[in-house]
Structure formats: C-alpha cells, structure tokens
C-alpha positions in Angstrom: -7.1 19.1 7.7 -4.9 18.2 5.1 -4.4 14.9 3.2 -0.8 14.1 1.7 -0.3 14.9 -1.9 0.4 10.9 -3.6 -0.9 11.8 -6.4 1.8 10.1 -8.6 1.3 6.8 -6.1 -3.0 7.1 -6.8 -2.9 7.7 -10.5 -1.5 4.0 -10.5 -4.0 2.8 -7.9 -7.0 4.3 -9.6 -6.0 3.1 -12.9 -5.4 -1.0 -11.3 -8.9 -0.3 -9.3 -11.1 0.7 -12.2 -14.2 -1.1 -13.0 -13.0 -4.0 -10.7 -14.8 -5.3 -7.3 -12.6 -4.5 -4.7 -11.3 -5.6 -1.0 -9.9 -2.4 0.5 -7.8 -3.6 4.2 -6.9 -1.6 6.5 -8.9 1.2 4.4 -9.5 4.1 6.5 -5.9 5.2 7.2 -6.7 7.8 9.8 -10.1 9.2 11.1 -10.1 12.6 10.2 -9.8 11.8 6.6 -13.6 10.0 6.3 -15.7 11.3 3.6 -12.6 13.5 2.5 -12.7 14.1 -1.5 -9.0 13.1 -1.6 -9.0 10.0 0.7 -7.9 7.2 -0.9 -11.0 4.8 0.3 -12.6 7.4 -1.4 -11.0 7.7 -4.9 -11.4 3.9 -5.1 -14.9 3.8 -4.4 -15.4 6.6 -7.4 -13.7 4.2 -10.0 -14.3 0.8 -9.0 -17.3 -1.1 -9.5 -17.6 -2.2 -5.9 -15.7 -1.5 -2.8 -15.9 -3.6 0.4 -13.5 -2.2 3.3 -11.9 -3.7 6.5 -10.0 -2.1 9.4 -9.2 -2.8 12.8 -10.3 0.8 14.3 -13.8 0.2 15.3 -14.6 3.4 16.2 -13.4 4.7 12.6 -15.3 1.7 10.9 -18.4 3.3 13.6 -18.2 6.5 11.6 -17.6 5.2 8.0 -20.6 2.8 8.2 -22.6 6.0 9.6 -21.3 7.9 6.4 -22.6 5.6 3.8 -19.6 3.2 3.8 -19.1 -0.3 3.0 -16.9 -0.9 5.5 -16.3 -4.2 8.6 -14.2 -3.7 11.7 -12.5 -6.9 10.9 -8.7 -8.2 10.3 -8.8 -9.8 6.8 -7.1 -13.0 8.4 -10.4 -13.6 10.3 -13.2 -12.2 7.5 -14.9 -14.9 5.6 -17.6 -12.8 3.3 -20.0 -14.3 0.9 -18.3 -12.7 -2.4 -15.0 -13.4 -3.8 -13.3 -10.1 -4.9 -11.1 -8.8 -8.8 -8.7 -7.0 -6.6 -7.7 -7.0 -3.4 -5.3 -3.8 -2.1 -3.0 -3.4 0.8 -2.0 0.5 0.7 1.0 0.9 2.7 -0.2 -1.4 5.1 2.3 -4.7 4.9 5.4 -2.3 6.6 3.6 -2.4 10.1 1.9 -6.4 9.6 3.8 -8.5 12.4 3.5 -11.2 10.5 4.8 -11.3 7.0 3.6 -14.9 6.3 -0.4 -14.4 6.7 -0.6 -13.0 2.7 -1.4 -16.6 1.5 -4.7 -16.4 3.4 -6.2 -13.9 1.2 -6.2 -16.3 -1.8 -9.4 -17.8 -0.3 -10.7 -14.1 -1.0 -9.3 -13.5 -4.2 -11.2 -14.7 -7.6 -9.1 -17.3 -9.6 -7.7 -14.6 -11.7 -7.9 -12.3 -9.2 -4.8 -9.9 -7.7 -3.2 -7.9 -4.9 -2.2 -4.5 -4.8 0.5 -3.8 -2.0 2.1 0.4 -1.9 4.9 0.1 0.2 7.8 2.5 1.4 10.7 1.6 -1.2 13.4 0.3 1.0 15.8 1.7 -1.7 14.6 5.5 -1.7 17.1 7.4 -2.3 15.6 9.5 0.9 16.5 6.9 3.1 20.2 6.6 2.2 20.7 10.2 2.9 18.8 9.8 6.0 20.9 7.1 6.8 24.5 8.7 5.6 23.5 11.9 7.7 22.0 10.9 10.4 22.6 7.2 11.2 18.7 6.3 10.8 15.8 6.3 9.0 13.3 9.3 9.9 12.0 12.3 8.0 13.1 15.6 7.5 12.0 17.7 9.8 13.4 15.0 12.1 10.6 13.7 14.1 11.5 10.4 15.5 7.7 8.9 16.2 7.1 9.1 12.2 7.9 5.6 11.3 6.5 4.3 15.1 4.8 1.3 13.6 6.9 0.1 11.1 8.2 -3.3 11.4 9.6 -3.6 8.0 10.8 -1.5 5.0 10.8 -4.0 1.8 12.4 -3.8 -1.3 11.2 -4.8 -4.5 13.4 -7.8 -3.7 12.6 -8.5 -0.5 8.6 -8.5 -1.8 8.9 -10.8 -4.2 10.3 -13.3 -2.1 7.9 -13.0 0.4 5.1 -13.4 -2.4 6.8 -16.8 -4.0 7.3 -18.0 -0.6 3.5 -17.8 -0.3 2.4 -18.6 -3.8 2.4 -15.7 -5.4 3.9 -14.1 -8.8 4.3 -10.3 -9.6 2.4 -9.4 -12.5 3.3 -6.0 -11.9 5.7 -3.5 -10.7 6.1 -0.2 -10.4 8.3 3.1 -8.8 6.3 6.3 -8.0 7.7 9.8 -5.9 5.2 12.3 -4.5 7.3 14.9 -3.0 7.2 17.4 -0.1 7.3 20.9 0.3 11.0 21.4 2.7 14.7 21.3 2.1 15.1 22.4 -1.8 18.4 20.7 -1.8 17.0 17.2 -0.3 14.2 17.3 -3.2 16.9 18.3 -6.0 18.9 15.4 -4.9 15.8 13.2 -4.6 14.5 14.1 -8.1 18.1 13.4 -9.8 18.1 9.7 -8.2 14.3 9.0 -9.2 15.8 8.7 -13.2 16.3 5.1 -11.7 12.9 4.0 -10.7 14.3 1.9 -7.8 15.3 5.1 -6.0 12.0 6.1 -6.1 10.1 6.6 -2.7 7.2 3.9 -2.8 7.1 0.6 -4.5 3.8 -0.3 -5.7 3.7 -4.6 -6.8 0.2 -6.4 -8.3 0.2 -9.7 -7.2 -1.1 -12.8 -9.5 -1.6 -16.3 -7.8 0.5 -19.0 -8.7 1.4 -22.4 -6.8 3.5 -23.5 -9.6 6.5 -22.4 -8.4 8.4 -19.8 -9.4 11.0 -18.4 -12.4 13.7 -15.7 -11.4 12.3 -13.6 -14.7 9.2 -12.4 -14.3 
C-alpha cells in the first residue's frame, strides 16, 4: 500500500494544527490507509493537542474505532458534540461537497477564535491548463477517466474566498503548494517552471476565520 506523497501540503497542515483541539472532517480517505504512519489523520494526531474525526463511511469508521481512533460516523451538518474546537480541518473534501453553502454550519462547532482549514485542488493549477489544452478536459496523466469521479467543483483562490465571505468567514491565511509525482519528465519540468508563480501550484490551502461584519477586498 502506498499513500500519495503530499509532503509539502502536509507540512502546512501540521504547522496549523500543532497543539490545537482539532475536528477532522472526512478524515479517513481510503479504508486501507487507516493506521498507516503516513495517513494524514495519524499525522494530525501526532502533533495536535486532541483530535476528533468524523466520516460518512460507516464501515471504515468502525475499523478505525476498533484501532483506538476517536472517529465518529457522522456528517458535519448533523454532528452535535459537547465540545467546541480550535480548528476544523476539511482536507481535499470541499470539492466533493454537493451543497457548497453549508459551511456556515461549522460555526457552531468552533470556539469564538477558532478557524477552518480547507485544502482543495487549485483550479488554476498549471497541470489543468496543460490537460485542457492537450486533451480538452481535466484528467490525470496517464489518462484515467474516473480519477475525478465525485468531484463536483474546482475552486480557485477567488471562488473559495467568495464562498467563505458569503457565509460569514474571511481568509486568515492562503497558501499554495505542489507535490510532484513520478511521470512525464516534460510535464513535471513545465509544472516546476510555472510553480514559480504560487497561484499556478496544484493545491490551494485556505485558513478561514469567522467574520460577521461584512468584508474587505484586501485581506
């Protein structure tokens, strides 16, 4: 079993969650990853003060709980824990969420100064531009038509900021990262050149703070 290399993105995530009480939404990923030392949820558990996970995969949650993880079978819309959290993480999940307007419901789970950390594929990823120009659609190299099954949206910094603003949040921090996969040398060389501009990198990371007083264009 191999977990994809996401070391650059993971470095930012662990920096953000260190020492905090964390709610990890959609935490399992793939069932076979449970308990692996490189599993992102495990990495978060290693550095956070406390971690609660929720996931809608009932069978995988049962496996994780049997191995000692504090993970519950729930959707965040219907989750009502006794505690509130310093940080909520939604890692590579929002692009799968049908109702993008539900993230305002996370406020009841946050402490007053709590934040939400979202990671998602960056819509301006130079890899997507290359794929669309070459193939007329977004896929992965090598071509695997079902790779993006389940993705309902691709966010850019602008669209995620607008979504957040409309639901009472504003960005506290925005980062872009890339992790390179083995494959076409030419493709990876082109990506590295364009990665000199952060907005072309493959992953968008946005930390949101609660903000109910309107918004400002510059943040």
